[in-house]
N, C-alpha and C positions, 0 to 999 in steps of 0.2 A: 765512513765518517772522516771528516777532515781533521788533521792535527796541525799544530803550529809549526812553522819552519824552525828548525833547530839552529841556533846560533850560540855556541858556548861562550861564556864570559870568563876570561882568565882570572884565576885566583879563587874561584868558588869551589865548594866541595863537589866531588864526583858523584856522590851518592847521598840520598836523604832518606830517613825513615819517617813515614807518615803514621802518626798515632791517631787512629780513628776513634772519635768520641761521640759520634752521632747517636748510638744506641743508648748512651747514658746521659751525657750532657745535652745532646740534641733533643731528646724526648722528655727530659725531666720537667720542663716548664709547660708542656702541653696540658691544657685544661681538660680536654676530653680524653677519657681513658683509652689507651691503645691496648688492644687484646694481646695477651701473652703470646699467642701463636704468631701474631703479626711481628712482634718484637723478635721472636726466635727466627723467623724467616728473614727479617732485616739483617740480623747478625750473620746468618748463613750466606746471604747474598753478598754482604760486605767482604767476608772471607773469600768467597769465590771470585771476587773482583781483584784479588791479589793484595788486599791490604794486610800488611804483616802483623799489625796489632789492632785489635778491636776491643775497646773497653765496653763491657756488656751491660753493666748495671751498677747500682749502689745498694749496699745493705744498710740503708738509712731507715729510721723509724717511719712507718707509713704516715704518721701525722705531719712529718716534716715535708716529705715528698710523696704525695699519694700516688703519683704516676708510677713510682717504682716499688709499690707495695707487693708486687708479684716477683720480686727479685729471686727469692729462693726457688719458686716454681719455675721461673725462666731458666735459671742455671741448672736445676735438676734435669729439666727436659733437654737442655743442650748437652749435658754430660751423657745422658742416655743415648742421645743421637750421635754426638761427635766424639765421645770418649775423651782421650787426653787432649785433643785439640781444644775442647771446651774448658778443661781444667787450666789451660794456659791463657784463657781470656782474663785480662785484669778486671777487677771490680773495686769500687770505692768502698772503704770501710770507715765510718766516722768514729768508732770507739771499740772497746773490747767485745761488746755484744755483736757488733757487725763482723768482727774478726772471727768470733766463734761460728757464725753462720757460714763464713767462707771456709773455715776448717772442716766443717761438717760435710762439705761437698768435695773436699780434696783440692780446692783451688790453690794455685801456685803463685799468683801475682795479685797484690793488693795496692791500694793507694790511700794516702791520707790527705786531707784538704785543710791547709792552714791559711791564715790571713796575714797580709803585710801591714794591716792597719788595726788600731784599737777598736774603732767603731764597727767595722765589718766583722771582726772577731766576736764582738758582743752580739751583733744582730744575727750572724749566721751560725755561730757555734755556742752562743750563750756563755762565752769565756772571754777573758781579757787577752791582750796581745801576749802577755807572759804566761798566763795560766793555761793557754791552749796547749802548751807543750807538756803540761802535766797529764793531759788526756792522751797525747800522741805517744809519749815515752813507753808506756807498757804495751801499747799496740804494736809499735815497731819492734820492741825487744822480743815479744812473744812470736811475732811473725818470723823474725830472723832465726830465732831458736828452733823453729819448726821447718826451716829451709824455704820459707816463703819470702820472696823479695818485695820490697816496698818502694813505691814511687811517691814523691812528695809534690803536691800542688801548692803553689803560693798564689793567692788571689790578690787583686787590687795592686798589682805591681807597678802600674803606670799612673794611676789616678783613682781616687775614691770619691763617690758622690757627696760624702759628708765632710771629708777632710781635705779634699782638693788634691793637688799634685803630691806624688809620693816620691821622696828622694831615693836614688839608687842604694845609698848606704843603709836605709831602713829595710829595703828588700833583702839586701845581702845578709843583714843580721838575722832575719827570719830564716832565709834559705840555708845559711850555714848551720843553724841549730838543727834543721831537719837532716842535713847531711851528717852532722855529728851524731845524731841518733842512729843513723844507719841507712837512710834512704839512698838508693843507688842513683836516682836521677831527680832533678827538680824541673817541674813544669812551671814556667813563669807566666802568669795569666794577666792579659790586658782585659780585665773583667768587663769594663764599660767601654772599651774600644777607643780610648783617648790617646793611645801611644802614637809616637811618630818615629821616623827612622833614626834620627839623632839620639833620641831617648833610648831606643833599643841598643844602639852601639854603646852608649854610656853605661847602660845597665850590665851588659855582657862584660865590658871592660872593668867595671867595679867588682864583679865576681872574680875576674882574672886577677885583679890586684889583691884580692883576699885569698888567692890560691885555688880558686875553683875554675877550671878550664871549661871551654865551651862543650867539650865532650860529655860533661856531667849535666848539661842544661838542655831543656826543651823549651820551645816558645809556643804560647797559646794566645792567638789573636782573635779579637772580634772586629767586625767590619763596620762598626757604627758610623764612622766618618770616612769610610772608603780607603782606609790606610793599611788594611791587613797585608796585601801583597807587597806594598812598599816596605812594610816592616819585616816581612819574610826576607826580602832582598837584603835589608840591613843585617838581619841575623845571619844570612849566608855569608856576607862579607866578613862578619865577625867570627865565622867558623862553626856556628851552631848547625847541627845536622839532624835534629829531631824536631818535627812540627806537628802540633795537634791540629786536627781539622775534623769537620763534621759533614757527612754526606748531605749534599743539597743545601748546606748552610743552615741546617736545623739548629735551633737553640737560641739563646739570648740571655739577658740578665734582667731579673725583675727590678733591679735598682737603676736601670737605664732604659726608660720607656721607649727611647728612640732606637735602641739597639736592633740591628738587622740580623743578629745572630752570629754564630761562630764563622770563622773562615771556612768557606765551602771546600770540601775535599776536591771537587772537580776543578775549581778555580786554581787551587794549589797545584794539581796535577798538570793542568794546561801550562801554567807558569813554569814549572820545573822542566817539563818536556821541551819548551821553547829554549831553555838554557842548556839543554843536553844533559841534565842531571838525572841520574838513574833513580827510580822510585819503585818500580815493580808493579804498578797499579794499572789495570785495564780501564782506561777512561770511559769507553762506551758502556762497560758493565756497571761501573759505579754510577754513571749518569742514569742508566736505565733503572737502577735500584732506587735512586732518588726520585725519579718520576713515579715509580711504583709506590713509594712511601707517601709522596705528595698526594696521590690519588686517595690513599687511605686516610690522610689527614684532612682532605677536602679543600686544599688550597695549593697554588703553584709553588714550586721551589724558588727560594730567593737567590739561588746561585745563578750568576750571569752566564756561566758556561752551560749549565743545564738548560737554561732558557734558550740559548743560542743553538744548541744541538737539537733541542726538541722542535 
């Protein structure tokens, strides 16, 4: 398999962490139920491809996300199969009940999902922008008291389909609250894919001005308008070294009907390889995994790199 010619760019980080979200964020919007054994094999293949972090599922109520109703069964099977490796797979927990389910399996890494806007907080969490923290505070505190670390997601960081453009200061205010609760990292989500490179730099700079350096941040892009890799480049220039991505570009946002999904892991790997940035991922293995999953979903992968290699 061909790889891009490597031409390092001065001033960029030497190494990047790819935070794989395909098994959770990528599959959660699928309308046809994906069998639990297929999800488990997907996770195993992603790990075997060298992805250092694979977010496996979400302990959300089945009525909210039917696709992830098998979260406990999936994780129990992975723990039986992989042991401590599975216990280190992060899972999303929306509330105390979700955290209890993670505790029951001995899982060590969880995430909470906040909104940067009032409207999306109401629609996605049934909470207001302020009252969402009343739900997160006990979850984060209990997790930390039990030695479980917590990642914080912030959605709608660049634009909201109801409220329009979102100012960086509004995102910083929400993100700082999550960090103050004890989250070790913030993933800033371009949920509907409207972000551009200048906006990315401004948002990272706004966090810096508030005392939050790029080492505490991750960036999560959607490629709705074809800007995801340009936005990664802007993030690299700003010093951010963790990027969420989804194998094969799986996923999307129900509030942006034109969304083509998450930034594809393969597209990100190709891009980083060309810049000489270390990532540790086997491109051919993750691309083969995406082809395998696309066959089970009954449609081709939206990833440009997967299509080119196939």
